N, C-alpha and C positions, 0 to 999 in steps of 0.2 A: 449465701442463698443458693439452692440447687435449681438452676434454671431449667435443666432437663425435666425436672419433676413437674414444672409448670408449663412446659411446651404444648402448644396447640398441635394436635394431630390432624391428619387429613379428614378424619371422621367429623370434626367440628365444621368443616367446610361443606360436607356432602350429605350428612345425615338428615333425611327428610323431617324427622321429629324435631330436631334442633331448629331447622329452618322454620317449621310451623310455629314454634314458640317465639323465635325472633320476630316473625311477622305479627303474631298476636300481641306480644308485649313491647315490642320496640317500634318497628317500622310503621305499623298502622296507627300508633298512638302517641308518637312523639314528633317534635320538630325535626325536620330533615333539611339538609342543605339542598337548594334547588338550582340556583344560578347566581350570577353577579347582577347587581342592579344595572350596570351598564349594558347588559344584554336586553334590557327592556327600556330602551332610551326614549322611544317615541310612543305616542298614543296609538293604540291598536296593536303594538308589538306583543307577542305572546311566546310562551315556551311550554311544551308538554313534557311530562315525565311521569313515571310510575313510582309512587311512594309505597313501599311494601307491596301490596296487591292492588292498590288504588290508583287508577289513571287520573292525573290532575293537570289542569290548565292554570297557568298564571298569565294574566293579561294586564297591560297597562291601560287604564281607562282615560278618557279624554279629560277628566278632572285631575289627572296626574297620579291618582291612587292605583295601587296594585290590587287586583281582585283574583281570588282563587276559586275554582270550581272543580267538581268531579267531571272528568272528561267523558261523560256518558250521557247520551240523549235520554231524557226521561220517558220517551215514547217507546223506542225499540232497543235502547241500549247500545247504539252505535257509538264509536269514538267520534267526537266532534271535530277536533283538530289533531294534526300530526306534526311532530317535530317542532320547528319554530318559524316565525315569520311575522307578518302584519295582517290585520284583517279589520274590517269596518264593523263586523258583528260576527257572531258565531252561527254557522249554518250546518245542520245535520246532513250528512251526505245520503242518508236513507230516504227521507221523504221531503227534504229541503226545508224543514222547520227552522225558523231563525230565532235567535235569542239576542237580546241587547247586551252591552258590556257589563250590565248589572246582573245578568243571568236570567232576566225576565223573558218569558216566551213572547216574541214580537209578532210573529206571522206563521200561519199554517196555510200553505197553498192548498186549494181545493178543499177547504174546511168542511164542506158538506159531506165529503167521503168519510169523515171520522165520526159522524153521529154526535151523540150527546156526550161530550167529554168535559171534565172539570179543568178548564184552562188554568185556573189559579194554582192547581197542584202540579203543573207541568213545567215549572221553572227549573233551571239548572241547580243542582245541589251545591251549596257553598262549602268551601273548605277554608282553612286559615292560612294567612300569609303575613309575614313580617320581615323587616330588614334589620341588619346589624352590621355596621362597619363596611357597607358596600356589598353585603351578601344578602341574598334572598333565601328565606327559610319558609317551608310550608308544612302543613299537617292536614291529613284527611279529616281530622276532627274539627268541627266548627268552634266549639266552646272549650278549646284546650287552654291550659294555664298559659298566660301571656309569656311570650319569649323573653321579655325584659326580666321576669322573675327568675329566669334560669341563667341569665348572663353572669359570666365570671368576671370579676374585676381584674383588669390587667395593670393596675398601678403598681409601682414598686412597693415592696413589703412595708417600709416606713410609712408611706402615705395610706396604705390599706389599714395599718394599725392605728392611724390617726383618724380613721373613720371616712376617708375619702370615698369609699364605695358604698356607703350606706345611703338609703333613701333615694 
C-alpha cells in the first residue's frame, strides 16, 4: 500500500469548507465523547463543552440521572454555565432567570418587566446524553439514534461469532 498516497495534508486541517462539512455531517449530528462519569459524581455537578458549534451542559440531577441541555438561555442567548463545577440550579448571568435541573424555567426576577411572554416556551433546549463503560457521550440532537445501537462489541472473535454481541 502506498501510504504517501493516502497521507493527510495540512489542507484537511485548515480548509474552512472541510471544517464546515465536518460540523454539518459529523460534530453537530453524532455522539461525541464528553467526559468521564466520575467527573459528574455528585448531584448538581456539571460540565460544559462545545460539540461542533453547539454549547452543551451536562448536569447530574438529584435523581442520579445525567441531563444534557444546550448551554444557551432561551431569552437572550447568554451562556448559562462555564467550565465545570456544582450548582443547585442553572441561572442565566444576563437577567438571572433560573432553571431547574430538568431545564424548566423556574423563576424570572421582576417578571412584570418582561410583559406578556410565553413561559412554557422558555425552557432550556434538551440535548442527548448517554454513558458507556464509564464514559459520557452527548449529542446536540435530542432524538438521535441511541448510543447502544452504535456500540461495537469488544468480545473476542470466537465469542462474537457465537452471537455474544447480539441483542
